[in-house]
DRENDO-1510 file (C-alpha; in Angstrom, 1 decimal, always signed):
<recs>
REC; n; res; u; v; w
REC; 1; MET; +30.3; -30.2; +246.2 .
REC; 2; GLN; +33.6; -28.4; +246.2 .
REC; 3; THR; +33.1; -24.7; +245.9 .
REC; 4; GLU; +36.1; -24.7; +243.5 .
REC; 5; PRO; +35.0; -24.9; +239.9 .
REC; 6; LYS; +35.2; -28.3; +238.2 .
REC; 7; ALA; +34.7; -29.3; +234.7 .
REC; 8; GLN; +32.3; -32.2; +235.2 .
REC; 9; ALA; +28.6; -32.2; +236.1 .
REC; 10; ILE; +27.5; -33.7; +239.4 .
REC; 11; THR; +29.9; -36.5; +240.6 .
REC; 12; THR; +30.7; -38.1; +243.8 .
REC; 13; GLU; +34.3; -38.3; +244.9 .
REC; 14; ARG; +36.2; -40.0; +247.7 .
REC; 15; LYS; +39.3; -38.0; +248.8 .
REC; 16; PRO; +42.6; -39.8; +249.4 .
REC; 17; GLN; +43.7; -40.9; +252.8 .
REC; 18; GLY; +45.1; -38.4; +255.2 .
REC; 19; SER; +43.2; -35.5; +256.6 .
REC; 20; PRO; +39.4; -35.9; +256.4 .
REC; 21; ILE; +39.3; -33.6; +253.4 .
REC; 22; ALA; +42.7; -33.5; +251.7 .
REC; 23; GLY; +44.0; -30.9; +249.2 .
REC; 24; ALA; +44.9; -27.3; +249.2 .
REC; 25; ARG; +41.9; -25.9; +251.0 .
REC; 26; LEU; +41.6; -23.0; +253.5 .
REC; 27; LEU; +40.1; -24.6; +256.6 .
REC; 28; SER; +38.8; -21.3; +257.9 .
REC; 29; LEU; +37.0; -20.7; +254.6 .
REC; 30; ASP; +35.3; -24.1; +254.7 .
REC; 31; THR; +34.3; -23.4; +258.3 .
REC; 32; PHE; +32.9; -20.0; +257.5 .
REC; 33; ARG; +31.0; -21.5; +254.6 .
REC; 34; GLY; +29.6; -24.2; +256.8 .
REC; 35; ILE; +28.4; -21.8; +259.4 .
REC; 36; THR; +26.7; -19.8; +256.6 .
REC; 37; VAL; +25.1; -22.8; +255.0 .
REC; 38; ALA; +23.8; -24.2; +258.4 .
REC; 39; ALA; +22.2; -20.8; +259.1 .
REC; 40; MET; +20.7; -20.8; +255.6 .
REC; 41; ILE; +19.1; -24.2; +256.2 .
REC; 42; MET; +17.7; -23.1; +259.6 .
REC; 43; VAL; +16.0; -19.9; +258.3 .
REC; 44; ASN; +14.6; -21.7; +255.2 .
REC; 45; ASN; +13.1; -24.6; +257.1 .
REC; 46; PRO; +11.1; -23.5; +260.2 .
REC; 47; GLY; +8.6; -25.9; +261.6 .
REC; 48; ASP; +5.8; -23.4; +261.0 .
REC; 49; TRP; +6.2; -20.2; +258.9 .
REC; 50; GLY; +3.4; -18.6; +260.9 .
REC; 51; HIS; +5.5; -18.7; +264.1 .
REC; 52; VAL; +9.1; -17.6; +263.4 .
REC; 53; TYR; +11.2; -15.4; +265.7 .
REC; 54; GLY; +11.9; -11.9; +264.1 .
REC; 55; PRO; +15.7; -12.3; +263.7 .
REC; 56; LEU; +15.1; -15.5; +261.7 .
REC; 57; LEU; +13.0; -13.6; +259.1 .
REC; 58; HIS; +14.0; -11.1; +256.5 .
REC; 59; ALA; +13.4; -7.4; +257.1 .
REC; 60; HIS; +10.1; -6.4; +255.6 .
REC; 61; TRP; +11.7; -3.8; +253.3 .
REC; 62; HIS; +14.4; -1.2; +254.4 .
REC; 63; GLY; +16.7; -2.3; +257.2 .
REC; 64; TRP; +18.1; -5.7; +258.0 .
REC; 65; THR; +18.1; -8.7; +260.3 .
REC; 66; PRO; +20.7; -11.4; +260.8 .
REC; 67; THR; +18.8; -13.5; +258.2 .
REC; 68; ASP; +19.5; -10.9; +255.6 .
REC; 69; LEU; +23.2; -11.5; +255.9 .
REC; 70; ILE; +23.2; -15.2; +255.0 .
REC; 71; PHE; +22.9; -15.0; +251.2 .
REC; 72; PRO; +25.4; -12.2; +250.7 .
REC; 73; PHE; +27.8; -14.1; +253.0 .
REC; 74; PHE; +27.6; -17.1; +250.7 .
REC; 75; LEU; +28.2; -14.9; +247.6 .
REC; 76; PHE; +31.2; -13.4; +249.3 .
REC; 77; ILE; +32.5; -16.9; +250.0 .
REC; 78; VAL; +32.0; -17.8; +246.4 .
REC; 79; GLY; +34.2; -14.9; +245.5 .
REC; 80; VAL; +37.0; -15.9; +247.9 .
REC; 81; SER; +36.8; -19.5; +246.6 .
REC; 82; ILE; +37.2; -18.4; +243.0 .
REC; 83; THR; +40.7; -17.0; +243.8 .
REC; 84; TYR; +41.8; -20.4; +245.0 .
REC; 85; ALA; +40.1; -22.5; +242.4 .
REC; 86; LEU; +41.3; -20.3; +239.4 .
REC; 87; ALA; +44.7; -19.4; +240.8 .
REC; 88; GLY; +46.2; -20.7; +237.5 .
REC; 89; GLY; +44.6; -17.8; +235.6 .
REC; 90; ASP; +42.9; -17.9; +232.2 .
REC; 91; ARG; +44.3; -21.1; +230.8 .
REC; 92; PRO; +42.9; -22.9; +227.8 .
REC; 93; GLY; +39.5; -24.4; +228.7 .
REC; 94; THR; +39.1; -22.3; +231.8 .
REC; 95; THR; +36.2; -20.3; +230.4 .
REC; 96; GLY; +34.4; -23.4; +229.3 .
REC; 97; LYS; +34.7; -25.0; +232.7 .
REC; 98; ILE; +33.4; -21.8; +234.3 .
REC; 99; LEU; +30.4; -21.7; +232.0 .
REC; 100; LYS; +29.6; -25.4; +232.5 .
REC; 101; ARG; +29.6; -25.2; +236.3 .
REC; 102; GLY; +27.5; -22.0; +236.2 .
REC; 103; LEU; +25.0; -23.6; +233.9 .
REC; 104; VAL; +24.7; -26.7; +236.2 .
REC; 105; LEU; +24.0; -24.4; +239.2 .
REC; 106; PHE; +21.5; -22.4; +237.2 .
REC; 107; GLY; +19.8; -25.6; +236.0 .
REC; 108; LEU; +19.5; -27.0; +239.6 .
REC; 109; GLY; +17.8; -23.7; +240.6 .
REC; 110; LEU; +15.3; -24.0; +237.8 .
REC; 111; PHE; +14.6; -27.6; +238.7 .
REC; 112; LEU; +13.8; -26.5; +242.3 .
REC; 113; ASN; +11.5; -23.8; +241.0 .
REC; 114; LEU; +9.7; -26.2; +238.6 .
REC; 115; PHE; +9.3; -29.1; +241.1 .
REC; 116; PRO; +6.8; -30.7; +241.6 .
REC; 117; ARG; +4.3; -29.2; +239.2 .
REC; 118; PHE; +6.7; -28.4; +236.3 .
REC; 119; ASP; +4.4; -25.6; +235.1 .
REC; 120; PHE; +6.6; -24.0; +232.4 .
REC; 121; ALA; +4.0; -21.3; +231.8 .
REC; 122; THR; +4.4; -19.5; +235.1 .
REC; 123; PHE; +7.4; -21.1; +236.9 .
REC; 124; ARG; +9.8; -18.7; +238.6 .
REC; 125; ILE; +13.0; -18.1; +236.6 .
REC; 126; PRO; +15.1; -16.2; +239.2 .
REC; 127; GLY; +16.2; -17.8; +242.4 .
REC; 128; VAL; +19.0; -18.3; +244.9 .
REC; 129; LEU; +21.0; -20.9; +242.9 .
REC; 130; GLN; +20.4; -18.9; +239.7 .
REC; 131; ARG; +21.9; -15.8; +241.3 .
REC; 132; ILE; +24.8; -17.8; +242.7 .
REC; 133; ALA; +25.4; -19.2; +239.2 .
REC; 134; LEU; +25.4; -15.7; +237.6 .
REC; 135; VAL; +27.7; -14.2; +240.2 .
REC; 136; TYR; +30.0; -17.2; +240.0 .
REC; 137; ILE; +30.3; -17.0; +236.2 .
REC; 138; LEU; +30.8; -13.2; +236.0 .
REC; 139; CYS; +33.2; -12.9; +239.0 .
REC; 140; SER; +35.2; -15.9; +237.7 .
REC; 141; LEU; +35.6; -14.3; +234.3 .
REC; 142; ILE; +36.5; -10.9; +235.9 .
REC; 143; PHE; +39.1; -12.6; +238.2 .
REC; 144; VAL; +41.0; -14.4; +235.4 .
REC; 145; ARG; +41.0; -11.4; +233.0 .
REC; 146; THR; +41.6; -8.4; +235.3 .
REC; 147; THR; +44.0; -7.2; +238.0 .
REC; 148; ALA; +43.0; -6.6; +241.6 .
REC; 149; ARG; +43.2; -2.8; +241.0 .
REC; 150; GLN; +40.8; -3.2; +238.0 .
REC; 151; GLN; +38.5; -5.3; +240.1 .
REC; 152; GLY; +38.4; -2.6; +242.8 .
REC; 153; TRP; +37.5; +0.1; +240.3 .
REC; 154; LEU; +34.8; -2.2; +238.8 .
REC; 155; LEU; +33.3; -2.8; +242.2 .
REC; 156; GLY; +33.0; +0.9; +242.8 .
REC; 157; THR; +31.5; +1.5; +239.4 .
REC; 158; LEU; +28.9; -1.2; +239.9 .
REC; 159; LEU; +27.8; +0.2; +243.2 .
REC; 160; VAL; +27.7; +3.9; +242.2 .
REC; 161; GLY; +26.1; +3.1; +238.8 .
REC; 162; TYR; +23.4; +1.0; +240.5 .
REC; 163; TRP; +22.7; +3.8; +243.0 .
REC; 164; LEU; +22.3; +6.4; +240.3 .
REC; 165; LEU; +20.1; +4.1; +238.2 .
REC; 166; MET; +17.8; +3.3; +241.1 .
REC; 167; THR; +17.5; +6.9; +242.4 .
REC; 168; VAL; +17.8; +9.1; +239.4 .
REC; 169; VAL; +16.4; +7.4; +236.3 .
REC; 170; PRO; +12.6; +7.8; +236.0 .
REC; 171; VAL; +10.7; +4.5; +236.0 .
REC; 172; PRO; +8.7; +4.0; +232.8 .
REC; 173; GLY; +5.0; +4.1; +233.5 .
REC; 174; VAL; +5.6; +5.7; +236.9 .
REC; 175; GLY; +7.4; +8.9; +235.9 .
REC; 176; TYR; +9.9; +9.2; +238.8 .
REC; 177; ALA; +12.7; +7.2; +240.4 .
REC; 178; ASN; +11.7; +5.5; +243.6 .
REC; 179; LEU; +12.6; +2.5; +245.9 .
REC; 180; GLU; +9.1; +1.1; +246.6 .
REC; 181; PRO; +8.5; -2.6; +246.1 .
REC; 182; GLU; +6.2; -2.5; +243.1 .
REC; 183; THR; +7.3; +0.6; +241.3 .
REC; 184; ASN; +11.1; +0.8; +241.5 .
REC; 185; PHE; +13.2; +0.4; +238.3 .
REC; 186; GLY; +14.2; -3.2; +239.1 .
REC; 187; ALA; +10.6; -4.3; +239.5 .
REC; 188; TRP; +9.6; -2.7; +236.2 .
REC; 189; LEU; +12.5; -4.4; +234.5 .
REC; 190; ASP; +11.5; -7.8; +236.0 .
REC; 191; ARG; +7.9; -7.5; +234.8 .
REC; 192; THR; +9.0; -6.3; +231.4 .
REC; 193; LEU; +11.5; -9.1; +230.7 .
REC; 194; LEU; +10.2; -12.0; +232.8 .
REC; 195; GLY; +6.5; -11.5; +232.8 .
REC; 196; ASP; +4.7; -14.2; +234.8 .
REC; 197; HIS; +8.0; -15.9; +235.7 .
REC; 198; LEU; +8.5; -14.1; +239.0 .
REC; 199; TRP; +8.4; -14.8; +242.8 .
REC; 200; LYS; +4.9; -16.2; +243.5 .
REC; 201; THR; +4.5; -14.2; +246.7 .
REC; 202; SER; +4.6; -10.8; +245.0 .
REC; 203; LYS; +4.0; -11.8; +241.3 .
REC; 204; ILE; +5.2; -8.4; +240.1 .
REC; 205; TRP; +8.7; -8.2; +241.4 .
REC; 206; ASP; +11.5; -10.6; +242.5 .
REC; 207; PRO; +14.0; -10.4; +245.3 .
REC; 208; GLU; +16.5; -12.2; +243.1 .
REC; 209; GLY; +15.6; -10.2; +240.0 .
REC; 210; LEU; +17.6; -9.1; +237.1 .
REC; 211; LEU; +18.8; -5.7; +238.0 .
REC; 212; SER; +19.7; -6.4; +241.6 .
REC; 213; THR; +22.0; -9.2; +240.4 .
REC; 214; VAL; +24.4; -6.3; +239.3 .
REC; 215; PRO; +25.3; -5.2; +242.8 .
REC; 216; ALA; +25.3; -8.9; +243.9 .
REC; 217; ILE; +28.2; -9.2; +241.6 .
REC; 218; GLY; +29.8; -6.5; +243.7 .
REC; 219; THR; +29.3; -8.8; +246.8 .
REC; 220; GLY; +31.2; -11.5; +244.9 .
REC; 221; LEU; +34.0; -9.1; +244.0 .
REC; 222; ILE; +34.5; -8.1; +247.6 .
REC; 223; GLY; +35.1; -11.8; +248.2 .
REC; 224; VAL; +37.5; -12.0; +245.2 .
REC; 225; LEU; +39.6; -9.1; +246.6 .
REC; 226; ALA; +39.6; -10.8; +250.1 .
REC; 227; GLY; +40.7; -14.0; +248.5 .
REC; 228; THR; +43.5; -12.3; +246.6 .
REC; 229; LEU; +44.7; -10.8; +249.9 .
REC; 230; LEU; +44.7; -14.2; +251.7 .
REC; 231; ARG; +46.7; -15.8; +248.8 .
REC; 232; SER; +49.3; -13.0; +248.9 .
REC; 233; ALA; +52.7; -13.3; +250.4 .
REC; 234; ARG; +51.9; -10.9; +253.3 .
REC; 235; ALA; +52.4; -12.0; +256.8 .
REC; 236; GLU; +49.3; -13.7; +258.4 .
REC; 237; ALA; +48.9; -11.0; +261.0 .
REC; 238; GLU; +49.0; -8.4; +258.3 .
REC; 239; LYS; +46.3; -10.2; +256.3 .
REC; 240; VAL; +44.1; -10.3; +259.4 .
REC; 241; ALA; +44.7; -6.6; +260.0 .
REC; 242; TRP; +43.8; -5.7; +256.4 .
REC; 243; LEU; +40.6; -7.8; +256.5 .
REC; 244; PHE; +39.5; -6.2; +259.7 .
REC; 245; THR; +40.3; -2.7; +258.6 .
REC; 246; ALA; +38.5; -3.2; +255.2 .
REC; 247; GLY; +35.5; -4.6; +257.1 .
REC; 248; CYS; +35.3; -1.6; +259.4 .
REC; 249; LEU; +35.6; +0.9; +256.6 .
REC; 250; ALA; +32.9; -0.9; +254.5 .
REC; 251; LEU; +30.6; -0.8; +257.5 .
REC; 252; LEU; +31.2; +2.9; +258.0 .
REC; 253; ALA; +30.6; +3.6; +254.3 .
REC; 254; ALA; +27.4; +1.4; +254.4 .
REC; 255; TYR; +25.8; +3.5; +257.2 .
REC; 256; VAL; +26.8; +6.8; +255.5 .
REC; 257; TRP; +25.2; +5.6; +252.2 .
REC; 258; ASN; +22.2; +4.3; +254.1 .
REC; 259; GLY; +21.2; +7.9; +254.7 .
REC; 260; PHE; +20.3; +8.3; +251.1 .
REC; 261; PHE; +20.3; +4.8; +249.6 .
REC; 262; PRO; +18.8; +2.6; +252.4 .
REC; 263; ILE; +20.1; -0.8; +253.3 .
REC; 264; ASN; +17.7; -3.2; +251.6 .
REC; 265; LYS; +18.2; -6.9; +250.9 .
REC; 266; ALA; +15.4; -7.3; +248.4 .
REC; 267; LEU; +16.8; -4.4; +246.2 .
REC; 268; TRP; +20.4; -5.4; +247.1 .
REC; 269; THR; +21.2; -1.8; +247.5 .
REC; 270; SER; +24.8; -0.6; +247.4 .
REC; 271; SER; +24.7; +0.3; +251.1 .
REC; 272; TYR; +23.5; -3.3; +251.7 .
REC; 273; VAL; +26.5; -4.7; +249.7 .
REC; 274; LEU; +28.9; -2.7; +251.9 .
REC; 275; LEU; +27.1; -3.7; +255.1 .
REC; 276; ALA; +27.1; -7.4; +254.3 .
REC; 277; GLY; +30.5; -7.3; +252.7 .
REC; 278; GLY; +32.0; -5.5; +255.7 .
REC; 279; LEU; +30.5; -8.0; +258.2 .
REC; 280; ALA; +31.6; -10.9; +256.0 .
REC; 281; LEU; +35.2; -9.5; +256.0 .
REC; 282; LEU; +35.1; -9.3; +259.8 .
REC; 283; GLY; +33.7; -12.9; +260.0 .
REC; 284; LEU; +36.3; -14.3; +257.7 .
REC; 285; ALA; +39.1; -12.4; +259.5 .
REC; 286; LEU; +38.0; -13.9; +262.8 .
REC; 287; CYS; +37.8; -17.4; +261.4 .
REC; 288; TYR; +41.1; -17.1; +259.7 .
REC; 289; TRP; +42.8; -15.8; +262.8 .
REC; 290; LEU; +41.3; -18.5; +265.0 .
REC; 291; VAL; +41.7; -21.5; +262.7 .
REC; 292; ASP; +44.6; -20.9; +260.3 .
REC; 293; VAL; +46.7; -18.6; +262.4 .
REC; 294; GLN; +46.1; -19.6; +266.0 .
REC; 295; GLY; +45.4; -23.3; +265.1 .
REC; 296; TYR; +42.1; -23.6; +267.1 .
REC; 297; LYS; +40.7; -26.4; +264.9 .
REC; 298; ARG; +38.9; -28.8; +267.2 .
REC; 299; TRP; +35.5; -27.0; +266.9 .
REC; 300; THR; +35.6; -26.8; +263.1 .
REC; 301; PRO; +34.6; -30.3; +261.8 .
REC; 302; PRO; +30.8; -29.9; +262.2 .
REC; 303; PHE; +30.9; -26.7; +260.2 .
REC; 304; VAL; +33.4; -28.0; +257.6 .
REC; 305; ALA; +31.0; -31.0; +257.1 .
REC; 306; PHE; +28.4; -28.5; +255.9 .
REC; 307; GLY; +30.9; -26.3; +254.1 .
REC; 308; VAL; +32.5; -28.9; +251.8 .
REC; 309; ASN; +29.1; -30.1; +250.5 .
REC; 310; ALA; +27.3; -26.8; +250.6 .
REC; 311; ILE; +25.4; -26.8; +247.3 .
REC; 312; THR; +24.4; -30.5; +247.9 .
REC; 313; VAL; +22.8; -29.8; +251.2 .
REC; 314; PHE; +21.2; -26.6; +250.0 .
REC; 315; PHE; +19.6; -28.3; +247.0 .
REC; 316; LEU; +18.4; -31.4; +248.9 .
REC; 317; SER; +17.2; -29.4; +251.9 .
REC; 318; GLY; +14.9; -27.5; +249.5 .
REC; 319; LEU; +13.8; -30.6; +247.6 .
REC; 320; ILE; +13.1; -33.2; +250.4 .
REC; 321; PRO; +10.6; -31.1; +252.4 .
REC; 322; ARG; +8.5; -30.7; +249.2 .
REC; 323; ILE; +8.6; -34.4; +248.6 .
REC; 324; LEU; +7.5; -35.1; +252.2 .
REC; 325; SER; +4.6; -32.6; +251.8 .
REC; 326; MET; +3.4; -34.6; +248.7 .
REC; 327; ILE; +3.1; -37.8; +250.8 .
REC; 328; LYS; -0.3; -37.8; +252.4 .
REC; 329; VAL; -0.8; -39.2; +255.9 .
REC; 330; ALA; -4.0; -39.4; +258.0 .
REC; 331; GLY; -3.9; -36.8; +260.8 .
REC; 332; PRO; -5.4; -37.1; +264.3 .
REC; 333; ASP; -8.7; -35.7; +263.0 .
REC; 334; GLY; -8.9; -38.2; +260.2 .
REC; 335; LYS; -8.1; -35.6; +257.5 .
REC; 336; GLU; -5.1; -36.1; +255.2 .
REC; 337; THR; -2.1; -33.9; +255.6 .
REC; 338; GLY; +1.4; -33.9; +254.2 .
REC; 339; ALA; +4.0; -36.1; +255.9 .
REC; 340; LYS; +6.1; -33.0; +256.8 .
REC; 341; GLU; +3.3; -31.3; +258.5 .
REC; 342; TRP; +2.2; -34.5; +260.3 .
REC; 343; MET; +5.7; -35.0; +261.7 .
REC; 344; TYR; +5.8; -31.4; +263.0 .
REC; 345; GLN; +2.3; -31.6; +264.6 .
REC; 346; THR; +3.1; -35.0; +266.1 .
REC; 347; PHE; +6.6; -34.7; +267.4 .
REC; 348; PHE; +7.0; -31.0; +268.1 .
REC; 349; VAL; +3.8; -29.0; +268.7 .
REC; 350; PRO; +2.6; -31.1; +271.7 .
REC; 351; TYR; +5.9; -30.7; +273.6 .
REC; 352; PHE; +6.3; -27.0; +273.5 .
REC; 353; ASP; +4.2; -24.3; +275.3 .
REC; 354; SER; +5.2; -21.7; +272.7 .
REC; 355; PRO; +4.6; -22.3; +269.0 .
REC; 356; TYR; +7.6; -20.2; +268.3 .
REC; 357; ASN; +9.8; -22.6; +270.2 .
REC; 358; ALA; +8.2; -25.6; +268.5 .
REC; 359; SER; +8.9; -24.0; +265.1 .
REC; 360; LEU; +12.5; -23.3; +266.1 .
REC; 361; ALA; +13.0; -26.8; +267.4 .
REC; 362; GLY; +11.7; -28.2; +264.1 .
REC; 363; ALA; +14.3; -26.1; +262.2 .
REC; 364; LEU; +17.1; -27.2; +264.6 .
REC; 365; THR; +16.2; -30.8; +264.3 .
REC; 366; PHE; +16.3; -30.5; +260.5 .
REC; 367; ILE; +19.8; -29.2; +260.8 .
REC; 368; GLY; +20.7; -32.0; +263.2 .
REC; 369; ILE; +19.5; -34.6; +260.7 .
REC; 370; TRP; +21.6; -33.1; +258.0 .
REC; 371; PHE; +24.6; -32.8; +260.2 .
REC; 372; GLY; +24.5; -36.6; +260.8 .
REC; 373; ILE; +24.4; -37.2; +257.0 .
REC; 374; LEU; +27.0; -34.7; +256.1 .
REC; 375; TYR; +29.4; -35.6; +258.9 .
REC; 376; GLY; +29.2; -39.2; +257.8 .
REC; 377; MET; +30.2; -38.1; +254.3 .
REC; 378; TYR; +32.9; -35.9; +255.7 .
REC; 379; ARG; +34.5; -38.7; +257.7 .
REC; 380; ARG; +34.4; -40.9; +254.6 .
REC; 381; ARG; +36.0; -38.1; +252.5 .
REC; 382; ILE; +33.0; -37.9; +250.2 .
REC; 383; ILE; +32.4; -34.6; +248.3 .
REC; 384; ILE; +29.7; -34.2; +245.8 .
REC; 385; LYS; +31.0; -31.9; +243.1 .
REC; 386; VAL; +28.8; -29.7; +241.0 .
</recs>
């Protein structure tokens, strides 16, 4: 999968001879994307969900952990990638290509939510890939049809408007504005429009719900603005300085706003957008300076292997464990268990004193297996495009 938009559905492509992945790509961006995707796979696939170290879990509600940064980092990267993929502007057919790719991503997300039961009556409609699809479509259309200045104003409008909506407008049936999990305006809207098609854990609200997708578009727009800066004619040192300065200012604003609109990933609050956006700007600045400016590239291939096939590995890393869980194997006690659980209990649990270490080892092994697959594809110049 190339993060740049393409017109076709899913295809497999071998890149021409030369560098492992040829073409006009920003190596630091592929590296940053790969780091993000590898982290996403790790936190999504512990050996045992009952034993996970705190930093590898989402914050319970207000506040944040390193895990809460992974998804917004990816949306930020989507925004940066848009500026390279759609550098030609709004040409004939561009809108159609954007919509096709977005619908494919949305469809893959729905498939993951439906599999394996395909219960159309209660399956979850929102999801990670669905949010990526919506942010990609809207940020792409905004990028090709507006100026950077207009994008900046739109970003501010989205964040301020969302803050006012969540903290001022009374919630129907509740009577007052609030930020509680079950009674905030976004939760009410999800229940009203999506009914039973929500996150199974809560059933009455969704962390990738409808209203919180609005500020998530803002996360993508921060990436669009960063990409526009990187594609500009400014000197490389100046680009790094601006990315670093913007990141620090965003962090400062995030913590000021946190005082009255708390940082919250599930609500995707405006302060959270600025926190994650600021840290993403700093992360990209560091990668760009190390890789593309200073030329320190030897450490990048493992991460680039994840980065150039990001959607592929995310989709399959969610699908394959479910398939393994469907395969029944006789356990040591004679009872049937899923193949995934059997492998964990057989190859990890007996060799670690701490169940937390066993769980972490399971996640790291899963990443290692995927690295072997993806690095082989990378060396053969194979990118699966969505």
